[in-house]
LUMPA-505367 format. One record per residue: y, x, z of N, C-alpha, C in turn. Coordinates in steps of 0.1 Angstrom, whole numbers, padded with zeros to 4 digits, always signed. Atoms other than C-alpha are relative to their C-alpha. Example, Ala and Ser with C-alpha at 12.3 -4.5 7.8 and 13.67 -1.06 7.14 Angstrom:
2
-0012+0009+0000-0045+0123+0078+0012+0009+0000/-0011-0009+0000-0011+0137+0071+0011-0008+0008/
END
This chain:
460
+0007-0008-0009+0251+0008-0121+0011+0005+0009/-0010-0006-0010+0269+0015-0087+0001+0014+0002/-0002-0012-0002+0286+0047-0085+0005+0002+0014/-0002-0001-0015+0286+0060-0048+0011+0014+0001/-0008-0013-0004+0311+0084-0033-0008+0012+0004/+0010-0012-0002+0297+0119-0030-0005+0002+0015/+0003-0005-0013+0298+0120+0009-0003-0012+0008/+0003+0012-0008+0297+0084+0021-0006-0011-0006/+0005+0014+0009+0281+0051+0014-0001-0012+0012/+0001+0012-0011+0284+0018+0033-0016-0003+0002/+0014+0001-0002+0252+0012+0049-0006-0011+0010/+0002+0008-0008+0250-0010+0077+0002-0014-0003/-0001+0013+0000+0241-0044+0072-0004-0009+0012/+0000+0010-0012+0248-0071+0098-0005-0013-0004/+0004+0013+0006+0229-0102+0086+0005-0010+0013/-0006+0011-0009+0249-0129+0106-0008-0012-0005/+0007+0012+0005+0228-0156+0085-0006+0006-0012/+0007-0003+0011+0207-0156+0055+0009+0003-0010/-0008-0003+0012+0235-0157+0032+0014+0005+0004/-0014-0005-0005+0266-0142+0052-0004+0014+0006/+0004-0015-0004+0264-0103+0055+0012+0007+0000/-0012-0011-0001+0290-0077+0065-0007+0012-0001/+0006-0014+0001+0287-0041+0056+0012+0008+0008/-0008-0008-0009+0300-0015+0080-0005+0016+0000/+0006-0010-0003+0297+0021+0089-0001+0011-0013/+0002-0007+0011+0289+0053+0068-0012+0010+0005/+0009-0010+0000+0264+0080+0062+0000+0012-0007/-0002-0015+0006+0265+0116+0055-0013+0002-0007/+0009-0004+0010+0244+0125+0024-0008+0011+0003/+0006-0014-0002+0218+0153+0027+0004+0010-0008/-0007-0010+0006+0228+0185+0018-0010+0011-0008/+0010-0008+0005+0196+0194-0001+0001+0002-0017/-0001+0000+0014+0212+0190-0037-0006-0010-0007/+0003+0010+0008+0204+0156-0049+0007+0002-0013/-0008-0001+0012+0210+0157-0085+0007-0011-0006/-0008+0011+0006+0227+0122-0090+0004-0009+0014/-0004+0007-0012+0246+0099-0067+0002-0013-0007/+0002+0014+0004+0239+0067-0086-0012-0004+0006/+0012+0006-0006+0214+0045-0069-0003-0013-0010/+0006+0013+0006+0194+0020-0093-0006-0007+0009/+0007+0006-0007+0181-0008-0079+0004+0002+0016/-0002-0002-0013+0200-0004-0045-0006-0008+0010/+0005+0007-0012+0180-0012-0015-0011-0008-0003/+0011+0013+0001+0154-0032-0033-0013+0007+0000/+0014-0002-0001+0117-0032-0031-0007-0009-0011/+0002+0008+0009+0111-0047-0065-0014+0004-0007/+0015-0004+0007+0077-0047-0084+0004+0010-0011/+0000-0010+0012+0076-0016-0107-0003-0007-0014/+0002+0005+0013+0079-0024-0142+0003+0012-0011/-0003-0013+0011+0082-0004-0175-0013+0005-0007/+0011-0009+0007+0061+0018-0197-0007+0008+0009/+0010-0010-0008+0051+0041-0172-0008-0005+0014/+0007+0008-0009+0037+0014-0149-0014-0004-0005/+0011+0006+0006+0001+0010-0153-0011-0002+0011/+0012+0003-0009-0031-0002-0134-0015+0005-0003/+0012-0002+0004-0063+0012-0134-0013-0009-0003/+0010+0012+0004-0093-0007-0150-0012+0007+0000/+0012-0008-0003-0125+0006-0136-0011-0011-0004/+0010+0009+0003-0153-0013-0156-0015+0004+0004/+0011-0005-0006-0180+0007-0138+0001+0010+0011/-0001-0008-0013-0188+0024-0105-0003+0014-0002/+0002-0013+0001-0185+0062-0105-0005+0005+0012/+0008-0006-0012-0209+0082-0082+0008+0015+0001/-0009-0013-0002-0188+0113-0071-0013+0011+0003/+0011-0011-0003-0207+0146-0070-0002+0003+0014/+0002-0002-0013-0225+0152-0039+0003+0014+0005/-0006-0014-0004-0210+0188-0038+0013-0003+0007/-0015+0001-0005-0175+0173-0028-0001-0013+0009/+0000+0013-0006-0189+0145-0009+0002+0002+0016/-0001+0000-0014-0176+0153+0026+0004-0012+0006/-0003+0014-0006-0166+0118+0031-0010-0013-0004/+0010+0011+0006-0198+0101+0018-0006-0005+0014/+0009+0005-0013-0219+0079+0041-0012-0002-0003/+0013-0002+0002-0250+0094+0042-0005+0004+0016/+0004-0002-0013-0273+0105+0071+0011+0008+0007/-0013-0007-0009-0244+0116+0098-0003+0013+0001/+0001-0014-0004-0258+0148+0108+0000+0007-0012/+0000-0007+0012-0264+0160+0072+0013-0002-0005/-0014+0001+0007-0229+0147+0062+0008+0009+0006/-0009-0008-0005-0210+0164+0090-0005+0015-0002/+0004-0013+0002-0230+0196+0085+0008+0003-0015/-0004-0003+0014-0218+0194+0047+0015-0001+0001/-0015-0001+0000-0184+0186+0056+0009+0013+0007/-0005-0012-0010-0181+0217+0081-0007+0013-0007/+0009-0011+0007-0204+0240+0059-0009+0005+0010/+0013-0003-0008-0229+0241+0089+0000-0011+0009/+0001+0010-0011-0242+0222+0117+0009+0002+0011/-0009+0000-0013-0220+0213+0147-0009+0001+0011/+0007+0000-0013-0239+0222+0177+0009-0007+0012/-0006+0007-0011-0232+0199+0208+0004-0016-0005/-0003+0014+0003-0223+0169+0187-0011-0009+0000/+0014+0011+0003-0257+0152+0178-0011+0010+0005/+0010-0008-0005-0284+0166+0199-0012-0002-0009/+0011+0004+0009-0311+0152+0175+0003-0013-0007/+0002+0012+0010-0313+0128+0145-0011+0000-0011/+0009+0001+0013-0341+0118+0123+0001-0012-0007/+0000+0011+0011-0345+0097+0094-0013-0003-0004/+0011+0007+0002-0372+0076+0087-0001-0014-0012/-0004+0011+0007-0371+0054+0055+0014-0001-0002/-0014+0005+0001-0339+0035+0054+0006-0002+0013/-0006+0003-0014-0334+0036+0093+0004+0015+0005/-0003-0011-0008-0315+0062+0113+0001+0001+0013/+0001+0000-0016-0321+0072+0148+0009+0010+0006/-0007-0009-0010-0297+0088+0172-0002+0000+0014/+0005-0003-0016-0307+0102+0206+0011-0001+0009/-0009-0002-0012-0276+0113+0223+0014+0004-0008/-0014-0004+0007-0240+0120+0213+0008+0008+0014/-0007-0008-0010-0220+0147+0235+0008+0007-0005/-0012-0013+0005-0190+0172+0232+0011-0010-0007/-0013+0006+0011-0158+0165+0210-0003+0005-0013/+0002-0004+0015-0162+0165+0174+0010+0010-0004/-0005-0011+0004-0154+0195+0158+0010-0002-0012/-0012+0003+0012-0120+0197+0136+0003+0014-0007/+0000-0013+0005-0126+0232+0125+0000-0003-0017/-0002+0003+0013-0114+0232+0089-0013+0006-0009/+0011-0003+0009-0141+0234+0062+0002+0015-0006/-0002-0014+0005-0147+0271+0053+0001+0001-0015/+0001-0002+0014-0156+0267+0017+0003-0016-0007/-0003+0011+0006-0142+0234+0011+0011+0000-0013/-0009+0000+0012-0125+0227-0021+0008-0014-0001/-0007+0012+0001-0114+0192-0015+0012-0001+0011/-0009+0000-0013-0095+0195+0021+0010+0011-0003/-0008-0010+0001-0081+0229+0013+0002+0009+0015/-0002-0006-0012-0071+0253+0040+0014-0004+0006/-0010+0005-0008-0045+0240+0064+0010+0012+0003/-0009-0010-0006-0013+0262+0070+0011-0006+0008/-0008+0006-0009+0003+0237+0092+0000+0008+0016/-0001-0006-0012+0016+0252+0126-0008-0010+0011/+0006+0010-0011+0000+0219+0144-0015+0001+0000/+0015-0003+0002-0035+0229+0131-0006+0008+0010/+0005-0009-0009-0044+0247+0164-0014-0006+0004/+0014+0001-0005-0075+0243+0187+0002-0017+0003/+0001+0013-0002-0086+0207+0195+0007-0005+0014/-0009+0006-0008-0063+0185+0218-0010-0012+0007/+0009+0013-0008-0079+0160+0245+0006-0013-0007/-0007+0010+0005-0075+0127+0234+0006-0007+0010/-0009+0006-0008-0049+0106+0250-0005-0016+0000/+0003+0014+0000-0064+0071+0241-0012-0001+0006/+0011+0003-0008-0091+0056+0264-0008-0009-0008/+0010+0008+0008-0107+0030+0238-0003+0007-0012/+0004-0006+0014-0126+0043+0209+0001-0012-0009/-0001+0010+0011-0124+0026+0176+0012-0008-0001/-0011+0010+0002-0089+0014+0172+0004-0008+0013/-0001+0006-0012-0085+0004+0208-0011-0011+0005/+0010+0009-0001-0115-0019+0204-0014+0006-0001/+0014-0006+0001-0150-0006+0210-0009-0008-0008/+0010+0010+0007-0166-0037+0194+0003+0004-0016/-0003-0006+0012-0149-0021+0161-0010+0010-0006/+0008-0010+0000-0172+0007+0164-0012-0002-0011/+0012+0004+0009-0201-0011+0145+0004-0008-0011/-0003+0007+0011-0179-0029+0121+0005+0008-0013/-0001-0005+0013-0174-0019+0085+0019+0002+0000/-0017+0000+0002-0135-0006+0076+0004-0011-0006/-0003+0011+0008-0135-0035+0053-0001-0014+0008/+0002+0011-0008-0142-0059+0081+0011+0000+0012/-0008+0002-0012-0112-0056+0104+0015-0002-0007/-0013+0001+0003-0077-0067+0103+0009+0007+0007/-0010-0007-0007-0049-0044+0112+0016-0002-0003/-0015+0003+0001-0012-0043+0116+0008+0011-0007/-0005-0009+0010+0007-0023+0089+0014+0004+0000/-0013-0002-0001+0042-0008+0092+0005+0002-0014/-0005-0001+0014+0061-0015+0061+0014+0010+0002/-0009-0014+0003+0082+0017+0051+0001+0004+0013/+0000-0006-0014+0071+0033+0085+0008+0014+0002/-0012-0011-0002+0093+0064+0080+0014-0005+0001/-0015+0002+0003+0126+0047+0074+0004-0005+0016/-0007+0001-0011+0138+0047+0109+0013+0004+0000/-0015-0006+0000+0177+0050+0108+0008-0012+0005/-0008+0009-0005+0200+0030+0129+0012-0001-0008/-0009+0003+0009+0229+0015+0110+0000+0004-0014/+0003-0001+0012+0213+0019+0079-0008-0012-0007/+0007+0011+0007+0206-0011+0055-0015+0001-0004/+0012-0003+0005+0176+0005+0042-0010+0004+0009/+0011-0002-0011+0158+0008+0074-0009-0011+0002/+0012+0008-0002+0125-0011+0081-0007-0002+0014/+0004-0002-0013+0116+0001+0115+0008+0005+0009/-0007-0006-0012+0129+0008+0149-0005+0010+0009/+0007-0013-0007+0105+0032+0162-0007+0008-0010/+0008-0011+0009+0090+0064+0148-0014+0000-0001/+0013+0002+0004+0057+0070+0138-0009+0003+0011/+0007-0002-0012+0043+0084+0171+0000-0013+0009/+0000+0011-0006+0054+0053+0188-0007-0012-0007/+0005+0009+0007+0042+0031+0161-0017+0001+0002/+0014-0002-0001+0006+0047+0164-0008-0001+0014/+0004+0000-0013+0006+0050+0201+0000-0015+0005/+0002+0013-0005+0014+0012+0208+0003-0002+0015/+0000+0003-0016+0012-0003+0243-0006-0012+0002/+0005+0012-0006-0002-0030+0263+0008-0009-0001/-0009+0012-0002+0013-0063+0258-0008-0013+0003/+0007+0011-0006+0006-0097+0273+0001-0011-0012/+0001+0009+0010-0006-0125+0250+0009-0013+0003/-0010+0012-0003+0019-0154+0243-0008-0012+0006/+0009+0011-0004-0011-0178+0247-0008-0002+0012/+0007-0001-0013-0024-0167+0279+0005+0013+0007/-0004-0010-0008-0020-0141+0307-0006+0013-0001/+0008-0012+0001-0043-0116+0295+0008+0011-0011/-0008-0010+0008-0031-0083+0279-0007+0003-0014/+0007-0005+0013-0038-0068+0244+0006+0016-0003/-0004-0014+0003-0038-0033+0233+0006-0001-0014/-0006+0000+0014-0018-0025+0202+0002+0013-0006/-0003-0012+0008-0009+0001+0177-0004+0000-0015/+0000+0000+0015-0002+0004+0141-0011+0010-0005/+0010-0010+0007-0032+0018+0120+0000-0001-0014/-0004-0002+0016-0017+0015+0085+0015+0003-0001/-0013-0006+0004+0014+0035+0075+0003-0001-0013/-0003+0005+0011+0031+0023+0045+0014+0008-0004/-0014-0004+0002+0061+0041+0027+0002+0005-0015/-0004-0003+0015+0081+0049-0007+0003+0016+0000/-0002-0013+0000+0080+0085-0016+0009+0003-0015/-0006-0004+0014+0101+0103-0044+0001+0017-0001/+0001-0015+0003+0099+0138-0060+0015+0005-0003/-0014-0007+0003+0133+0156-0057-0002+0016+0000/+0003-0013+0003+0134+0192-0070-0010+0005+0003/+0010-0006-0003+0101+0197-0069-0009-0002+0015/+0004+0001-0012+0095+0185-0034-0001-0016+0003/+0003+0015-0003+0081+0150-0022+0008-0001+0012/-0009+0005-0012+0106+0131+0001-0004-0013+0002/+0002+0014-0003+0100+0098+0020+0015-0006-0001/-0013+0007+0002+0132+0080+0005-0001-0016-0004/+0001+0014+0004+0138+0042+0003+0010-0001-0013/-0007+0001+0011+0149+0037-0032+0006+0012-0008/-0006-0012+0004+0169+0066-0035+0003+0008+0013/-0002-0010-0011+0173+0098-0013+0016+0001+0003/-0013+0000-0004+0209+0092-0013+0002-0014+0006/+0000+0012-0010+0204+0057+0006-0005+0003+0012/+0007-0004-0014+0178+0068+0032-0009+0010-0004/+0011-0010+0001+0160+0101+0035-0004+0002+0012/+0006-0003-0013+0136+0105+0061-0006+0012+0001/+0007-0015-0001+0125+0139+0053-0012+0004-0009/+0010-0002+0007+0098+0156+0036-0013-0006+0002/+0013+0005-0001+0063+0141+0029-0008+0007+0010/+0009-0009-0007+0048+0173+0045+0004-0002+0015/-0003+0002-0013+0067+0167+0078-0005-0011+0006/+0005+0013-0003+0058+0131+0078-0015+0000+0004/+0014-0001-0002+0022+0139+0073-0006+0009+0010/+0003-0009-0010+0022+0167+0097+0001-0009+0017/+0000+0009-0014+0033+0141+0125-0012-0010+0001/+0014+0008+0001+0002+0120+0114-0010+0009+0005/+0009-0009-0003-0019+0149+0116-0001+0004+0015/+0000-0004-0014-0008+0158+0150-0004-0012+0009/+0004+0011-0008-0013+0123+0163-0018-0002+0000/+0014+0004+0005-0049+0119+0146-0008+0010+0007/+0006-0008-0007-0059+0152+0162-0002-0003+0014/+0002+0003-0015-0052+0140+0196-0005-0011+0002/+0006+0014-0003-0068+0107+0190-0014-0002-0010/+0011-0004+0009-0103+0118+0176-0009-0013-0003/+0011+0014+0002-0119+0081+0179+0009-0011-0006/-0006+0011+0008-0093+0063+0157+0001+0004-0012/-0001-0001+0014-0091+0056+0122+0012-0007-0008/-0014+0003+0004-0057+0055+0103+0001-0002-0015/+0001+0001+0013-0050+0044+0069+0016+0001-0004/-0015-0006+0007-0020+0060+0047+0002-0010-0013/-0002+0006+0015-0006+0039+0018+0015+0007-0004/-0012-0008+0007+0018+0062-0003+0005-0009-0011/-0009+0006+0012+0044+0045-0026+0003+0012-0007/-0003-0011+0010+0046+0068-0057+0012-0006-0007/-0011+0006+0004+0082+0057-0063+0004+0006-0015/+0000-0006+0011+0086+0080-0092-0009+0000-0009/+0009+0002+0008+0054+0075-0108-0005+0015-0006/+0004-0013+0005+0046+0112-0108-0016+0004+0003/+0013-0001+0001+0014+0130-0111-0005+0002+0014/+0004-0002-0013-0009+0129-0079+0001+0014+0005/+0002-0017-0004-0011+0169-0079+0010+0002+0007/-0014-0004-0008+0025+0169-0064-0005-0004+0014/+0002+0003-0016+0009+0155-0031-0009+0009+0005/+0010-0008-0006-0018+0179-0028+0006+0014+0011/-0002-0011-0010+0003+0208-0011+0004-0008+0012/-0007+0008-0015+0021+0184+0015-0012-0005+0007/+0010+0005-0008-0012+0169+0025-0010+0011+0004/+0008-0013-0007-0032+0203+0027+0008+0006+0010/-0009-0008-0010-0002+0221+0043+0001-0006+0013/-0002+0007-0011+0001+0194+0068-0013-0001+0009/+0014+0001-0007-0035+0195+0078-0007-0014-0002/+0005+0012-0001-0039+0158+0070-0012-0001-0011/+0013-0002+0010-0064+0164+0040-0011+0001+0007/+0012-0004-0006-0088+0178+0064-0007-0012+0004/+0005+0014-0006-0093+0142+0079+0000-0010-0011/+0002+0011+0010-0093+0123+0046-0013-0004-0005/+0014+0005+0004-0121+0101+0039-0002+0001-0015/+0005-0001+0016-0139+0107+0004-0010-0010-0001/+0013+0011+0000-0160+0077-0006-0009+0006-0009/+0013-0004+0008-0193+0082-0022+0000-0006-0014/-0002+0003+0014-0184+0063-0053+0015-0009+0000/-0012+0004+0004-0153+0049-0070-0002-0013-0010/-0006+0005-0015-0143+0019-0065-0008-0004+0009/+0009+0003-0011-0157+0009-0032+0003-0016+0001/-0002+0015-0003-0165-0029-0028+0000-0001+0014/+0001-0001-0016-0164-0043+0006-0013+0003+0007/+0014-0003-0009-0200-0040+0017-0004+0016-0003/+0003-0015+0001-0198-0002+0006+0008+0008+0008/-0007-0006-0011-0173+0007+0033-0008+0004+0010/+0006-0001-0012-0186+0027+0063+0005-0008+0014/-0007+0005-0010-0182+0017+0097+0010+0008+0007/-0009-0007-0004-0155+0029+0118-0008+0013+0007/+0006-0010-0008-0181+0050+0141-0005+0010-0010/+0003-0011+0011-0193+0065+0109+0009+0012-0005/-0012-0010+0002-0161+0078+0100+0003+0008+0010/-0003-0007-0010-0152+0088+0133-0011+0013+0002/+0011-0013-0001-0186+0111+0135+0003+0010-0008/+0000-0010+0011-0178+0127+0102+0014+0004+0003/-0013-0005+0000-0143+0131+0114+0008+0002-0014/-0006+0005+0013-0131+0116+0081+0008-0012+0002/-0004+0012-0007-0108+0092+0098+0015-0004-0005/-0014+0006+0009-0075+0089+0074-0006-0005-0015/+0000+0007+0016-0079+0066+0043+0011+0001-0005/-0013-0002+0004-0052+0076+0021-0001-0008-0015/-0004+0006+0011-0042+0052-0007+0014+0004-0009/-0015-0001+0006-0015+0056-0035+0000-0012-0010/+0000+0014+0006-0002+0026-0052-0002+0004-0018/-0001-0002+0015+0004+0042-0089-0007+0017-0001/+0003-0015+0005-0011+0074-0107-0009+0008+0009/+0011-0009-0010-0040+0084-0082-0010+0001-0012/+0008-0006+0007-0066+0103-0099-0011+0003+0008/+0011-0004-0009-0099+0105-0080-0007+0011-0007/+0005-0012+0006-0112+0132-0106+0006+0012+0007/-0006-0012-0002-0087+0156-0096+0003+0000+0016/-0005+0001-0015-0076+0144-0059-0010-0010+0005/+0008+0011-0006-0107+0125-0045+0002-0005+0011/-0005+0007-0013-0093+0118-0013+0013-0008-0001/-0010+0010+0004-0063+0099-0027-0006-0009-0009/+0007+0013+0006-0077+0065-0035+0010-0007-0007/-0007+0011+0008-0062+0043-0062-0001-0013+0008/+0001+0014-0008-0050+0014-0042-0006-0013-0007/+0004+0013+0007-0054-0013-0067-0013-0002-0006/+0015+0001+0004-0089-0003-0076-0010-0007+0011/+0008+0002-0013-0098-0011-0039+0006-0013+0006/-0009+0012-0009-0071-0038-0026+0009-0005-0009/-0013+0007+0006-0047-0062-0040+0008-0006+0012/-0010+0003-0010-0017-0075-0024+0005-0015-0005/-0007+0011+0002+0000-0108-0019+0015+0001-0007/-0012-0004+0006+0036-0111-0034+0008+0009+0006/-0007-0011-0006+0058-0082-0030+0013-0005+0004/-0014+0001-0004+0091-0080-0011+0003-0016+0001/-0003+0014-0002+0088-0117-0003+0013-0006+0004/-0013+0004-0005+0120-0138+0001-0001-0013+0003/+0004+0016+0000+0102-0170+0002-0007-0002+0015/+0005+0001-0013+0095-0180+0040-0013-0006+0001/+0014+0007+0000+0064-0199+0029-0013+0010-0002/+0009-0010+0003+0046-0166+0021-0013-0003-0005/+0015+0004+0009+0020-0177-0004-0009+0010-0001/+0010-0011+0000-0012-0159-0001-0007+0000-0012/+0004-0001+0011-0015-0156-0037-0003+0014-0007/+0000-0013+0006-0027-0123-0056+0009+0001-0010/-0009-0003+0010+0001-0106-0072-0004+0013-0008/+0005-0015+0006-0009-0068-0078-0012+0003+0003/-0003-0005+0017-0028-0056-0098-0001-0017-0005/+0000+0012+0008-0021-0084-0123-0013-0004-0008/+0012+0002+0008-0048-0101-0142-0012-0002+0009/+0013-0003-0007-0075-0097-0114-0006-0014+0003/+0008+0015-0001-0101-0126-0113-0003-0002+0017/+0002+0002-0012-0109-0143-0082-0014+0007+0005/+0014-0004-0003-0145-0131-0083+0002+0017+0003/-0004-0012-0002-0129-0096-0083+0005+0002+0012/-0008-0002-0012-0105-0100-0056-0008-0004+0014/+0007+0002-0011-0131-0113-0034-0010+0011+0006/+0009-0013+0000-0149-0080-0036+0009+0011+0006/-0010-0010-0004-0117-0060-0025+0005-0003+0013/-0011+0003-0010-0096-0054+0004+0010-0007-0002/-0012+0008+0008-0065-0073+0004+0014+0002+0011/-0010-0003-0010-0030-0067+0022+0012-0012-0006/-0009+0011-0003-0006-0094+0032+0015+0006+0002/-0013-0002-0003+0031-0087+0026+0007-0010+0007/-0008+0009-0007+0048-0102+0053+0013+0003+0006/-0013-0006-0003+0081-0088+0055+0013-0007-0007/-0010+0009+0004+0110-0113+0050+0011+0007-0003/-0010-0006+0004+0137-0102+0026+0012-0009-0001/-0011+0011+0006+0172-0116+0019+0006+0010-0011/-0004-0005+0013+0186-0108-0015+0014-0001-0001/-0014+0001+0004+0224-0101-0020+0004+0008-0011/-0004-0006+0012+0245-0088-0047+0012+0008+0005/-0012-0008-0002+0269-0058-0041+0005+0007-0014/-0004-0007+0013+0291-0045-0072-0011-0003-0011/+0006+0002+0011+0269-0062-0094-0016+0005+0002/+0012-0006-0005+0236-0046-0079-0008-0010+0010/+0008+0008-0011+0207-0068-0063-0003+0009+0011/+0001-0006-0013+0202-0056-0026-0012-0009+0008/+0010+0007-0009+0168-0065-0007+0001+0005+0014/-0002-0006-0013+0174-0063+0031-0010-0006+0010/+0007+0010-0010+0152-0074+0060+0007-0010+0007/-0005+0011-0002+0161-0107+0070+0001+0000+0018/+0001-0002-0017+0168-0094+0109+0002-0012+0010/-0002+0012-0007+0180-0129+0121-0015-0007+0004/+0011+0008-0001+0146-0143+0116-0013+0007+0004/+0011-0007+0001+0124-0115+0126-0010-0007+0011/+0007+0006-0012+0112-0133+0160-0010-0012-0007/+0007+0011+0005+0102-0163+0138-0010+0007-0011/+0012-0005+0009+0084-0141+0111-0010+0006+0006/+0011-0008-0007+0065-0120+0134-0008-0007+0011/+0007+0006-0009+0054-0149+0154-0015-0002+0000/+0016+0005+0001+0019-0162+0162+0001-0010-0005/+0000+0017+0004+0027-0199+0155+0014-0001-0007/-0012+0004+0003+0054-0216+0137+0000+0003-0016/-0003-0004+0014+0068-0218+0101+0006+0010-0004/-0004-0016+0006+0071-0186+0082-0006+0010+0010/+0003-0011-0009+0054-0168+0110-0012+0007-0006/+0010-0010+0003+0027-0141+0106-0012-0010+0001/+0014+0007-0002+0000-0164+0123-0002-0011-0010/+0002+0011+0008+0006-0192+0101-0004+0006-0016/+0004-0007+0012+0003-0167+0069-0016+0003+0003/+0014-0004-0002-0030-0152+0081-0010-0013+0001/+0009+0015-0002-0044-0187+0090-0001-0004-0015/+0002+0004+0011-0036-0198+0055-0008+0009-0010/+0008-0010+0007-0051-0165+0040-0014-0003+0000/+0015+0001-0002-0083-0170+0058-0005-0012-0005/+0006+0015+0004-0087-0207+0047+0001+0004-0015/+0000-0001+0014-0078-0196+0010-0010+0010-0006/+0008-0010+0006-0099-0166+0006-0012+0004+0008/+0011-0001-0009-0125-0171+0035-0003+0010+0009/+0000-0014-0009-0116-0140+0054+0015+0003+0001/-0014-0003-0001-0084-0128+0070+0004+0012-0010/-0002-0012+0005-0063-0100+0054-0004+0011+0007/+0005-0015-0007-0074-0065+0062+0014+0007+0005/-0013-0007-0006-0036-0054+0065+0011-0011+0001/-0013+0011-0002-0006-0075+0078+0013+0010+0000/-0013-0010+0002+0026-0055+0064+0012-0008+0005/-0013+0004-0007+0057-0062+0087+0010+0010+0001/-0010-0008-0005+0088-0051+0094+0003+0000+0013/-0005+0000-0014+0102-0041+0127-0011-0007+0010/+0013+0005-0007+0065-0046+0144+0006-0003+0014/-0003+0003-0015+0081-0044+0178+0008-0012+0003/-0007+0008-0005+0103-0073+0175-0011-0013+0002/+0011+0009-0004+0082-0102+0192-0009+0002+0011/+0009-0005-0013+0067-0083+0221-0013+0001-0003/+0013-0003+0002+0037-0076+0205-0008-0010-0008/+0008+0013+0005+0031-0110+0187-0008+0005-0013/+0005-0003+0012+0021-0093+0154-0015+0006+0002/+0013-0002-0005-0008-0078+0173-0011-0008+0006/+0010+0010-0005-0020-0107+0188-0004-0009-0011/+0006+0005+0011-0023-0123+0155-0011+0008-0007/+0011-0006+0004-0045-0096+0143-0012-0001+0009/+0012+0000-0011-0066-0099+0176-0005-0013-0003/+0005+0014+0003-0069-0136+0168-0010+0000-0010/+0008+0002+0012-0083-0131+0134-0013+0010+0000/+0011-0009-0001-0106-0103+0143-0014-0009+0003/+0013+0009+0001-0132-0130+0153-0001-0008-0011/+0002+0008+0014-0128-0150+0120-0006+0013-0008/+0003-0011+0009-0132-0114+0104-0015+0006+0001/+0012-0003-0004-0170-0113+0110-0010-0002-0010/+0007+0007+0009-0185-0122+0077-0012+0009-0005/+0010-0004+0001-0211-0096+0074-0002+0014+0010/+0001-0010-0006-0212-0076+0107-0013+0002+0004/+0012+0000-0001-0248-0083+0111-0008+0010-0011/+0008-0008+0008-0257-0065+0081-0004+0013+0000/+0004-0015-0002-0276-0033+0081+0002+0003+0016/-0004-0002-0016-0273-0037+0121-0010+0014+0005/+0008-0011-0007-0303-0012+0126+0005+0015-0004/-0005-0014+0004-0282+0016+0109+0012+0004+0007/-0013-0001-0008-0252+0011+0130-0002+0006+0014/-0001-0007-0013-0241+0032+0160+0006-0010+0009/-0005+0008-0012-0235+0015+0193+0013+0004+0005/-0013-0005-0006-0200+0016+0208-0004+0009+0014/+0006-0007-0011-0219+0029+0240-0003+0018-0004/+0003-0013+0007-0233+0060+0218+0014+0006-0003/-0013-0008+0003-0198+0067+0205+0007+0003+0012/-0007-0002-0014-0181+0062+0239-0005+0015+0007/+0007-0011-0007-0205+0092+0249+0006+0012-0006/-0007-0012+0009-0184+0114+0223+0009+0005+0012/-0011+0000-0006-0156+0109+0248+0000+0010+0011/+0001-0010-0011-0171+0133+0276+0001+0014-0005/-0002-0015+0006-0159+0167+0268-0011+0010+0005/
END
């Protein structure tokens, strides 16, 4: 095992070619008293193994108690009232239910974000950023595309930031160049194939966490290698953005790097205010047809879907969903430029089961090197323009196309490094495959809320 100097560590990896690497630069270690200076699996994102790694096997569907279903998809007026403890005046003028159809006459005002007075799920937020409602800064509802309002959450392809918090110049463990606000905000870019513009913005944030002295941190492999700060601070940044964009749905994928109990995440999620917006499904697990539309999630103001890769427990923390009960992934930390669209995690999943789950395409190309006998995986920077491209060998577009051909639908999430490299090409890939991603758009159309109705919410 590599032993590090107590205060410095060679960090910058300048990838001059896939096999020629030069190390330079130093990094001052944090002063919060980390107990060890050794770094196992330095820099690597390897598939977790060992006795502590387990995958949940749910042989039946569990319906959660209606008393805690502030995220359930029921009659929206009723659900919103349950979530907030009382009716929300001004949000829905009237709503009636007859049989299986739901009728909405008019939407006005801004959705309430008042914390639930008696909620035992979201808890009471103590974050300094949980003040009054902020005016939205986005102009397009439903993740920049009004047509998404009537689509199910499971029927949309979004770009995901691999290791979103790990923004650190001159650090080999970094995977992004821009912070979480820039990731979520995005910008308008031109399509490579035409002169038309495309709106973009990351809508899934993924990252690895570690528990250090009782506090959850976002650290890559080890907090001695890259420490991006506490999970509570990162969650608070997301909450701040979500509150200012009341018509967007964001997904958070938490990597439980130390395989600790999910209860360790309750305090940072509640104190940051993020739990207030967390979606709670009506049943576990959720098949593709079970997910609500974006408009339903937005009207409920339960617009953050939180997954955890290992040791989630919906019985104790119902708003942190077990990733692999709902979603599968293609090969992890790929070093193969062919990017096969095969199912890797969870292991042993049948094709029939995989077809009923969300899926995530890992499209972050890594270069494996050896330093002092330790294996290190770093982002293959010289090939980022090709990896993030719309077309060409090893491109994101090529992988998404192969996945669509293999599984009959595109990936729900495209996980990439340095999403900004390629001038928006990763978002163009997602936009192109949205047209392919309409395998059940017409289902239960009478129960969906139109984008025009949802847009009425934007009138203050």
